[in-house]
MIPA-514204 format. One record per atom (N, C-alpha, C): x, y, z; residue in one letter; atom name; residue number from 0. Coordinates in nm, 2 decimals. Atoms other than C-alpha are relative to their C-alpha. Layout:
// MIPA-514204
FIRO       u       v       w  aa  at    i
FIRO       X       Y       Z   a  CA  NUM
...
END
This chain:
// MIPA-514204
FIRO       u       v       w  aa  at    i
FIRO   -0.07    0.08   -0.06   m   N    0
FIRO    0.14   -2.16    3.12   m  CA    0
FIRO    0.13    0.04   -0.05   m   C    0
FIRO   -0.12   -0.03    0.06   t   N    1
FIRO    0.49   -2.08    3.09   t  CA    1
FIRO    0.12   -0.16    0.02   t   C    1
FIRO   -0.09    0.12    0.00   t   N    2
FIRO    0.78   -2.33    3.06   t  CA    2
FIRO    0.11    0.02    0.06   t   C    2
FIRO   -0.13    0.00   -0.03   s   N    3
FIRO    1.10   -2.39    3.23   s  CA    3
FIRO    0.10    0.04   -0.08   s   C    3
FIRO   -0.09   -0.03    0.09   a   N    4
FIRO    1.42   -2.28    3.11   a  CA    4
FIRO    0.13   -0.13    0.02   a   C    4
FIRO   -0.09    0.10    0.02   t   N    5
FIRO    1.64   -2.54    2.99   t  CA    5
FIRO    0.13   -0.01   -0.06   t   C    5
FIRO   -0.08    0.00    0.04   q   N    6
FIRO    1.88   -2.45    2.79   q  CA    6
FIRO    0.09    0.10    0.05   q   C    6
FIRO   -0.09   -0.04   -0.09   r   N    7
FIRO    2.25   -2.32    2.90   r  CA    7
FIRO    0.06    0.08   -0.12   r   C    7
FIRO   -0.10   -0.06    0.10   l   N    8
FIRO    2.47   -2.08    2.71   l  CA    8
FIRO    0.13    0.06    0.07   l   C    8
FIRO   -0.09   -0.04   -0.03   e   N    9
FIRO    2.81   -2.01    2.81   e  CA    9
FIRO    0.09    0.11   -0.07   e   C    9
FIRO   -0.06   -0.07    0.10   l   N   10
FIRO    3.02   -1.72    2.71   l  CA   10
FIRO    0.13    0.03    0.11   l   C   10
FIRO   -0.12   -0.07   -0.04   r   N   11
FIRO    3.40   -1.58    2.78   r  CA   11
FIRO    0.00    0.13    0.02   r   C   11
FIRO   -0.02   -0.10    0.00   l   N   12
FIRO    3.47   -1.26    2.88   l  CA   12
FIRO    0.13    0.08    0.08   l   C   12
FIRO   -0.08   -0.05   -0.04   r   N   13
FIRO    3.71   -1.00    2.99   r  CA   13
FIRO   -0.05    0.06    0.15   r   C   13
FIRO    0.07   -0.04   -0.14   p   N   14
FIRO    3.72   -0.92    3.37   p  CA   14
FIRO   -0.07    0.14    0.02   p   C   14
FIRO    0.04   -0.10    0.02   e   N   15
FIRO    3.63   -0.56    3.28   e  CA   15
FIRO   -0.14    0.00   -0.03   e   C   15
FIRO    0.14    0.03    0.04   a   N   16
FIRO    3.31   -0.69    3.12   a  CA   16
FIRO   -0.07   -0.04    0.10   a   C   16
FIRO    0.11    0.09   -0.07   d   N   17
FIRO    3.20   -0.90    3.37   d  CA   17
FIRO    0.00    0.08    0.12   d   C   17
FIRO   -0.01   -0.10   -0.10   r   N   18
FIRO    3.28   -0.63    3.64   r  CA   18
FIRO   -0.10    0.12   -0.04   r   C   18
FIRO    0.11   -0.13    0.07   q   N   19
FIRO    3.04   -0.37    3.41   q  CA   19
FIRO   -0.11   -0.10    0.00   q   C   19
FIRO    0.08    0.09   -0.02   l   N   20
FIRO    2.80   -0.66    3.38   l  CA   20
FIRO   -0.08    0.01    0.14   l   C   20
FIRO    0.04    0.01   -0.11   r   N   21
FIRO    2.76   -0.73    3.71   r  CA   21
FIRO   -0.10    0.11    0.08   r   C   21
FIRO    0.03   -0.11   -0.04   e   N   22
FIRO    2.74   -0.37    3.81   e  CA   22
FIRO   -0.12    0.03   -0.06   e   C   22
FIRO    0.07   -0.06    0.06   a   N   23
FIRO    2.48   -0.28    3.55   a  CA   23
FIRO   -0.14   -0.07    0.06   a   C   23
FIRO    0.14    0.09   -0.04   a   N   24
FIRO    2.25   -0.62    3.67   a  CA   24
FIRO   -0.03    0.03    0.17   a   C   24
FIRO    0.03   -0.01   -0.15   a   N   25
FIRO    2.29   -0.51    4.07   a  CA   25
FIRO   -0.08    0.15    0.00   a   C   25
FIRO    0.04   -0.12    0.00   i   N   26
FIRO    2.19   -0.14    3.98   i  CA   26
FIRO   -0.17   -0.04   -0.04   i   C   26
FIRO    0.14    0.06    0.05   a   N   27
FIRO    1.89   -0.33    3.77   a  CA   27
FIRO   -0.07   -0.04    0.10   a   C   27
FIRO    0.01    0.07   -0.10   q   N   28
FIRO    1.82   -0.51    4.07   q  CA   28
FIRO   -0.03   -0.13   -0.03   q   C   28
FIRO    0.02    0.09    0.11   t   N   29
FIRO    1.83   -0.83    3.84   t  CA   29
FIRO    0.13   -0.13    0.03   t   C   29
FIRO   -0.13    0.05    0.01   s   N   30
FIRO    2.04   -1.12    3.82   s  CA   30
FIRO    0.09    0.02   -0.12   s   C   30
FIRO   -0.09   -0.04    0.14   v   N   31
FIRO    2.34   -1.10    3.54   v  CA   31
FIRO   -0.04   -0.11   -0.09   v   C   31
FIRO    0.03    0.11    0.10   s   N   32
FIRO    2.18   -1.42    3.37   s  CA   32
FIRO   -0.12    0.07   -0.06   s   C   32
FIRO    0.09   -0.09    0.04   k   N   33
FIRO    1.85   -1.21    3.35   k  CA   33
FIRO    0.03    0.11   -0.10   k   C   33
FIRO   -0.04   -0.15    0.04   f   N   34
FIRO    2.02   -0.88    3.26   f  CA   34
FIRO   -0.01   -0.05   -0.13   f   C   34
FIRO   -0.07    0.02    0.15   l   N   35
FIRO    2.23   -1.03    2.97   l  CA   35
FIRO   -0.12   -0.07   -0.10   l   C   35
FIRO    0.08    0.10    0.11   l   N   36
FIRO    1.89   -1.26    2.83   l  CA   36
FIRO   -0.09    0.15   -0.04   l   C   36
FIRO    0.10   -0.12    0.05   d   N   37
FIRO    1.68   -0.94    2.86   d  CA   37
FIRO    0.08    0.07   -0.10   d   C   37
FIRO   -0.06   -0.10    0.15   a   N   38
FIRO    1.93   -0.71    2.66   a  CA   38
FIRO    0.04   -0.10   -0.11   a   C   38
FIRO   -0.04    0.07    0.09   g   N   39
FIRO    2.02   -0.99    2.44   g  CA   39
FIRO   -0.16   -0.04   -0.08   g   C   39
FIRO    0.12    0.01    0.06   l   N   40
FIRO    1.65   -1.05    2.35   l  CA   40
FIRO   -0.05    0.13   -0.09   l   C   40
FIRO    0.10   -0.14    0.07   e   N   41
FIRO    1.56   -0.69    2.28   e  CA   41
FIRO    0.08    0.02   -0.09   e   C   41
FIRO   -0.07   -0.02    0.15   r   N   42
FIRO    1.85   -0.68    2.05   r  CA   42
FIRO    0.02   -0.08   -0.13   r   C   42
FIRO    0.07    0.11    0.14   a   N   43
FIRO    1.76   -0.99    1.87   a  CA   43
FIRO   -0.10    0.05   -0.06   a   C   43
FIRO    0.12   -0.04    0.05   q   N   44
FIRO    1.44   -0.85    1.83   q  CA   44
FIRO    0.00    0.11   -0.13   q   C   44
FIRO    0.01   -0.16    0.10   e   N   45
FIRO    1.54   -0.50    1.70   e  CA   45
FIRO    0.10   -0.06   -0.17   e   C   45
FIRO   -0.07    0.08    0.15   i   N   46
FIRO    1.81   -0.73    1.44   i  CA   46
FIRO   -0.11   -0.09   -0.09   i   C   46
FIRO    0.07    0.07    0.09   i   N   47
FIRO    1.52   -0.95    1.33   i  CA   47
FIRO   -0.13    0.10   -0.08   i   C   47
FIRO    0.10   -0.10    0.05   d   N   48
FIRO    1.26   -0.66    1.30   d  CA   48
FIRO    0.08    0.09   -0.14   d   C   48
FIRO   -0.07   -0.07    0.07   e   N   49
FIRO    1.53   -0.46    1.11   e  CA   49
FIRO    0.04   -0.08   -0.16   e   C   49
FIRO    0.00    0.09    0.14   q   N   50
FIRO    1.55   -0.77    0.82   q  CA   50
FIRO   -0.13   -0.04   -0.07   q   C   50
FIRO    0.12    0.02    0.05   r   N   51
FIRO    1.19   -0.79    0.79   r  CA   51
FIRO   -0.09    0.12   -0.03   r   C   51
FIRO    0.09   -0.10    0.07   t   N   52
FIRO    1.07   -0.43    0.73   t  CA   52
FIRO    0.08    0.07   -0.09   t   C   52
FIRO   -0.09   -0.08    0.12   w   N   53
FIRO    1.17   -0.23    0.42   w  CA   53
FIRO   -0.04    0.14    0.07   w   C   53
FIRO    0.00   -0.13   -0.04   r   N   54
FIRO    1.20    0.12    0.49   r  CA   54
FIRO    0.02    0.09   -0.17   r   C   54
FIRO    0.00   -0.06    0.09   v   N   55
FIRO    1.13    0.37    0.19   v  CA   55
FIRO   -0.04    0.15    0.03   v   C   55
FIRO    0.05   -0.17   -0.07   s   N   56
FIRO    1.10    0.74    0.17   s  CA   56
FIRO   -0.16    0.00   -0.06   s   C   56
FIRO    0.14   -0.02    0.02   e   N   57
FIRO    0.77    0.90    0.16   e  CA   57
FIRO   -0.07    0.00   -0.16   e   C   57
FIRO    0.04    0.03    0.13   s   N   58
FIRO    0.77    0.97   -0.20   s  CA   58
FIRO    0.00   -0.12   -0.07   s   C   58
FIRO    0.00    0.13    0.06   f   N   59
FIRO    0.83    0.63   -0.31   f  CA   59
FIRO   -0.12   -0.11    0.05   f   C   59
FIRO    0.13    0.08   -0.03   f   N   60
FIRO    0.54    0.48   -0.10   f  CA   60
FIRO   -0.12    0.09   -0.06   f   C   60
FIRO    0.10   -0.05    0.07   e   N   61
FIRO    0.31    0.74   -0.24   e  CA   61
FIRO   -0.01   -0.04   -0.15   e   C   61
FIRO   -0.04    0.04    0.15   e   N   62
FIRO    0.44    0.63   -0.58   e  CA   62
FIRO   -0.07   -0.12   -0.01   e   C   62
FIRO    0.05    0.15   -0.01   l   N   63
FIRO    0.35    0.27   -0.52   l  CA   63
FIRO   -0.10   -0.02    0.04   l   C   63
FIRO    0.13    0.03   -0.03   l   N   64
FIRO    0.03    0.33   -0.35   l  CA   64
FIRO   -0.11    0.06   -0.13   l   C   64
FIRO    0.08    0.00    0.16   s   N   65
FIRO   -0.07    0.52   -0.71   s  CA   65
FIRO   -0.02   -0.08   -0.10   s   C   65
FIRO   -0.02    0.10    0.07   a   N   66
FIRO    0.04    0.29   -0.87   a  CA   66
FIRO   -0.11   -0.14   -0.01   a   C   66
FIRO    0.08    0.11   -0.03   l   N   67
FIRO   -0.14   -0.01   -0.71   l  CA   67
FIRO   -0.13    0.03   -0.03   l   C   67
FIRO    0.12   -0.06    0.06   d   N   68
FIRO   -0.45    0.21   -0.73   d  CA   68
FIRO   -0.06    0.04   -0.14   d   C   68
FIRO    0.01    0.01    0.14   a   N   69
FIRO   -0.44    0.25   -1.11   a  CA   69
FIRO   -0.04   -0.08   -0.02   a   C   69
FIRO    0.04    0.15    0.08   p   N   70
FIRO   -0.61    0.02   -1.35   p  CA   70
FIRO    0.11    0.01   -0.04   p   C   70
FIRO   -0.12    0.06    0.08   p   N   71
FIRO   -0.40   -0.23   -1.49   p  CA   71
FIRO   -0.04    0.04   -0.17   p   C   71
FIRO   -0.05   -0.04    0.13   v   N   72
FIRO   -0.21   -0.13   -1.82   v  CA   72
FIRO   -0.02   -0.16   -0.08   v   C   72
FIRO    0.03    0.15    0.04   i   N   73
FIRO   -0.32   -0.45   -2.05   i  CA   73
FIRO    0.10    0.02   -0.15   i   C   73
FIRO   -0.08    0.00    0.12   n   N   74
FIRO   -0.02   -0.46   -2.31   n  CA   74
FIRO   -0.02   -0.13   -0.08   n   C   74
FIRO    0.08    0.12    0.10   e   N   75
FIRO   -0.04   -0.72   -2.58   e  CA   75
FIRO    0.12   -0.14    0.04   e   C   75
FIRO   -0.06    0.15   -0.08   a   N   76
FIRO    0.22   -0.98   -2.41   a  CA   76
FIRO   -0.09   -0.05    0.11   a   C   76
FIRO    0.06    0.02   -0.10   l   N   77
FIRO    0.02   -0.96   -2.10   l  CA   77
FIRO   -0.19   -0.05   -0.10   l   C   77
FIRO    0.12    0.03    0.09   k   N   78
FIRO   -0.31   -1.01   -2.38   k  CA   78
FIRO    0.04   -0.14    0.00   k   C   78
FIRO   -0.04    0.11    0.07   e   N   79
FIRO   -0.12   -1.29   -2.53   e  CA   79
FIRO    0.01   -0.12    0.12   e   C   79
FIRO   -0.01    0.06   -0.14   a   N   80
FIRO   -0.05   -1.45   -2.16   a  CA   80
FIRO   -0.14   -0.06    0.03   a   C   80
FIRO    0.13    0.02   -0.05   r   N   81
FIRO   -0.42   -1.42   -2.07   r  CA   81
FIRO   -0.07   -0.09   -0.08   r   C   81
FIRO    0.08    0.11    0.08   e   N   82
FIRO   -0.53   -1.61   -2.37   e  CA   82
FIRO    0.05   -0.15    0.02   e   C   82
FIRO   -0.07    0.08   -0.03   e   N   83
FIRO   -0.29   -1.88   -2.32   e  CA   83
FIRO   -0.04   -0.07    0.12   e   C   83
FIRO    0.04    0.05   -0.11   a   N   84
FIRO   -0.38   -1.94   -1.97   a  CA   84
FIRO   -0.14   -0.04   -0.05   a   C   84
FIRO    0.11    0.04    0.08   d   N   85
FIRO   -0.74   -1.94   -2.11   d  CA   85
FIRO   -0.01   -0.17   -0.06   d   C   85
FIRO    0.01    0.16    0.11   v   N   86
FIRO   -0.68   -2.24   -2.36   v  CA   86
FIRO    0.06   -0.13    0.12   v   C   86
FIRO   -0.02    0.11   -0.13   l   N   87
FIRO   -0.51   -2.42   -2.03   l  CA   87
FIRO   -0.09   -0.04    0.05   l   C   87
FIRO    0.11    0.03   -0.07   i   N   88
FIRO   -0.76   -2.40   -1.86   i  CA   88
FIRO   -0.11   -0.07    0.00   i   C   88
FIRO    0.12    0.04    0.04   e   N   89
FIRO   -1.02   -2.52   -2.07   e  CA   89
FIRO    0.03   -0.15   -0.06   e   C   89
FIRO   -0.06    0.13    0.04   r   N   90
FIRO   -0.81   -2.83   -2.16   r  CA   90
FIRO   -0.01   -0.08    0.11   r   C   90
FIRO    0.01    0.07   -0.18   r   N   91
FIRO   -0.82   -2.95   -1.77   r  CA   91
FIRO   -0.14   -0.05   -0.02   r   C   91
END
């Protein structure tokens, strides 16, 4: 099921930009509105994806995987925290 477009967006542009967009839309055999919407949504998704994705070097990723696969190292502070948590859980 598709929904109808109900929102409107306006913009101001210079005559040269208007001419260029109209020419490109004509070449693509689509309306200026659809041309702008498609291009804008594509760029919007790129920006959103860039913000949601972390890019790290291969060596960093390999180190991360190794650290995650390694058995946990229990230090004194961690051991004490675990004991305190056990006491709190028992009190409930």
